C-alpha positions, 0 to 999 in steps of 0.5 A: 763693885762686885768685881772688885770685891771678888778680886779682893777676896780671891787669893793672889794665885787665883786673881788672874783666873778670876779676872779672866772669868769676869772679863768673859762674863762681862763680854757675854752679858753686855748688850750689843752696841747699836748703830743708829747712824742710818736710822738717824739720817733717815729719820732726820730727813723725814723730820726736815721734810715734815714727814715724821710724826706719831704715825711714822713712829708707830709704824716703825715700832709695829714693823719691829724696826728698833733703830728707826723707832728709837731714832724717831722717838729721839727726834720727836721727843728731843732727847739724845739718842743714847738716852732714848736707847737706854730708856726704851731698852730698859726692863720697865715700860715706864720711860716709854709711857713718859716719853709718849705722854709728854709728846701727846702720843696715844696708848696705841703708839706707846703699846707698839713701842713696848711690844717692839723691844728686842731681847724678850722685853716685849710685855705680857698682857698683865704688864701691858694692862698695868702699863695702860693703867699707868699711862692713863693716870700719868699727867702730861705736865708731869711727863713733860717735866721728866722729859725735860730732865732727860733732855739735859741729863747725861745719857750714860746715867739715864733710865 
């Protein structure tokens, strides 16, 4: 919408240059697309062998294995991987708290996932304190209702 307004406000002789700059800025600030293929195959194999649980998810997060963390969360919470990616990659930790609470995971796992996010999205102690308070207040039934919505919602609009 902002791009359309800028182009509409630009004089005809400058629209090409405005479009070029907008395209350049969009490419530079667009987050990289992650490839979850390998991580998803590994996590699904672990799940089929009965070797995927909260402890493995927490270990992926502690080891900063982002793709494996998102893939494991996707499988364990039964949400599409695109939705899990968007929920974990967002600015706020709330979706992580909801996924973890709905699945019966503890605060230690939620905290590890929050801290594992790339791009400086790990949280300060103030943010973690607030997240802990929210996690403790969150009712499992409420979290499960939200997750059921995410399980069927279009992943491009999640988060």
